[in-house]
N, C-alpha and C positions, 0 to 999 in steps of 0.2 A: 502496500500500499505509500505511496507518497504520501513523503511527511507535507506537514503540515503547513510546515518552517520554508519550504521549496515553492518556492511562484512560477508561473510554469512557462516552459522557454514561450516569445517570442518568435512568433513569426519569420520567416528569411523577407529583403524585401530584396527587389523590391516581388511587390505581390502580384504586378499587373507591368506589362511593358503597354504600350499607347506612341501608338505609329501612326507620321504622316502618309498620306501615298505619293504623292509625285512629285517627283527629287529622292525622294525617301524611298520607299521599296520599289519601283524603278525610275528608269531617268526618262518616266512620261512623256515630262510638258517640251524635249526638246524633240523627240522622236515620237512622241502622238499626237497629244493635241495641237502643236504646232503644225503639225503635216495635215490635220485635218482640219484647222481650220483653212488654214489653204484651198486643200478638196471644199469645203464648203463655199467659200468663193467663186472660190470655178464652178459651182452648180448652180450657182444668182447669175453667174455672166459678169460677174464685180473684179475689175483690171487690178485687184490687191492681191499683194502676195507677203506673210509676215517673215522676211531672214530671220535666220537665228540671232548674229545680233538682234532684231528690232523687237523680238520675241522675250528678249533677256531683259530687255527695257521696258516692256509689259508687265511683267511678271511683276517689279515693283506694285504692280495692283493686283488685289485678291479680289481673283473671282472673273472667269471667262465671258459672260456680259459683260463684265464691271472696264473689260480690256476690254471688249469691242465698242464700246460709247468712247472709252478714252481718244483710240484713236482716230476712230470717223469725228470727232473734236477738232483731228486736227484735218481730213480731209476735205477741200472745197464740193467735191463732188459729189460727199455723204450728202443724203437729207437736210433739208434746213430746218425742219419743225421737228424739235424734241421730242411728238408720240410717233413719229414717221420713223425716229431711228429706233427708239425703244420694238416700237413692232418689227424693224429688218433688225436689231439685234438679239428679240426673242428667236425668230427664222435660222438666225446663223448658227445662234447657239444650239439649239434644235439636231438641224441636219449636223453640225460638226460634232456629235453625242454619239450620230448611229454610226459616223462615219469610224468614229474615234473605237467604237465597239464592235465596229469589224474590224480595223488593224489588231485592235486586240485581240481577236476570234484567231487573225492565220498568222497567230507568234511573232511579230511583228516589236511587243512591247515584252521586254526579258525583265527577270525580276533582276536585283544590283547585285554584285555575284555577295558571298556572306548571307547574306537574306532569310533566302528559306531554312539555313542552318541553324540561323539562333532563332527564327519562330519556331521551328523544330522541338527545338534542344528547351527554348520555355515551356511548351504544351506537353510535353515527357515529365517537365522536372514541376507541374502543377501548376503552372508561372499564368496568369487571367491573361490575356489579347486582349486589345480593343484597336479598333482604327480612329483619329481626331484629324478629319480633314477638308476643305475648302472646297475638292471637289463637292460632282454633283454626287449621290449615291447609286445611280445608272453607271458610275464611269468607273466609281470603286471598285462595285456590284463585278461590273465586266472584266474587271483586273482580278481579282482572287480567283472571282470561279475558274477560269481562263486558266491559272494557275496551284489553284487547291479542291479543284473536283468542286461535286453540288455543295449544295450546303452544309450539309450532316456535318465532310469534312470539313469545313471550315475551320479554324482552329481561332477566329476571333469573337469573343463573346458582347462585343456592342461593338456598333458604329453612328458616330456621328459625322453629321457633312454638313456640307452649304447650306440647304436645303430647311435642315433641321434645326437654325442658329439667326436669330437676328441680326446680329454682328458677325463679319468673319475674323479668321486671323489680318493683324494681331491682337484684337480684341481673346480676352479669356475664353469668354460663352463656352466653347466647346468643348475643353478640357475641363470646366466648371462643370457639365452638359454629364460632359463622362463619367465622373467621382461621380455623381450621384448617380450615377445608374447601375456603375461595379456596386455603391457603400461601401468606397473608398475614402482616407484622407489623402491627399495629394501628398505628402513625406512618404505614401510606400508605395508609393508609383516612381518608372521612370518614361518618359515621353524621349520616342525619341522625331527628331526635325532635321532638314538639311536650310530650311531659311531664316535670315534674320525674323521673320517676319512667327515662322512657325515654333521658334527661341523664344520671342517678345509674348508667346500667347500662352503659351504653356507656363514661361516665370509670372505670368502677371495672376497665376490661379496658381501658382506656391505647386508646381509640378516639378522636380528634378529634372533637365534634360539632357541629352546625350546628341550633337551633331557629325553626321556624319557629310564632311563637304557633294556637292552635287554638282554637275557641271554647270546651272546655271549660279552659281554661287558658291563656288571655289573659295575666292581671294573674297569673300564678308564682314566684317565683323557683327562677329557678336558678345551678347553680353550676355550673363546669366548662366550659361551652360557649366554641367560639370564636369565634359569630358570637351574633347572636341576633333578628330582625326578624318582620315581618307574615303573610311570606306570599311564594314561591314566586315569585307573579307579581311584586313591585314591589322595586322597588332602592332606594326610599328607605324610610324610616323603620327600618336595621338599626342594630345598633351592635357595634362599629363600621365605619361606614359602607364599601359596596366603592374599594378603589382602585382612585384615579383612574386612569386609560391613563396610563402611562412616566410611574407616580410608583417610590418606591424600597417593592420587593415587589410591586409590581405587575403581573400576568402581561401576556406580550404584547401578548396576544389586544386587539384593541378588545371596551371594552362593551357587549352591547346597551339600547338605554334600555329603560327600562319591566317589564324579567325580571331576575330571576338566574342567571346562566350559570355554565357551570363555569369561567369563566376567572375569575368572582369568586370562588369555593368556594377556583379554587390560591390565589386573593390571600389571602382569610381563612384558608388553611394556614400560608400563606408567613410570616405573623407572627400566626399562633398563638402562638408565644411571648411577645408581647409587648403579650398583649393583658389585664394587669394582671389590671381588673375582672372576669374569670371566671376567677381562677387560685386 
């Protein structure tokens, strides 16, 4: 019988991982959404085409429809009336989403290296997982179905997408909603993001956040992250580096060479109060 003086062991943290989608699970902005937008323009006979560089600038605006409206504001050939621009943006966004789903189903958008391995490792360890994204639910579901199969096999317990909130990232609303759905406190969770806006959203909700640099945010300044690195496929190049096994604050499980593991995330989480360069 357990001694009454012994306290129950605290659950290991993180108890949940919250994943961003575009740029984090996959390089879907550059290779999927941008291509689909251009196909939508062509389908409506519009002489517009977003280059890789121009789309990178538009990504500073959160939300696909919002990007369309911002881009139209600088095009003299766009409809002059606000209502007409709104209608055009809605139709372009609808066509773009349909085309994006086709690209996903065709296998044009792969998961980033190391993503599947960490998702499967966390699921096997009983760590809950969720999606917190500003993309539409249809886009997120298309990507997840392509890479994880039917809904029954999906490893994600919750999904918060753009249409679920009134304010998109960098507002923390999406993360606060995910926490309520998981019934977890923010310090028990780790978010995985790639952009400054996503990091700001997580930090605003009090959620510790890990940054995996993506193609469009490879050199952007981020504040408040517990660790920043080149991707989950690589343990080298992270700041701070993963804790060596048996080091103070290091997890008990041995590190796996080559990729970031759940043990590494637990180590960063344990040391996050000491990562002053991100505080």
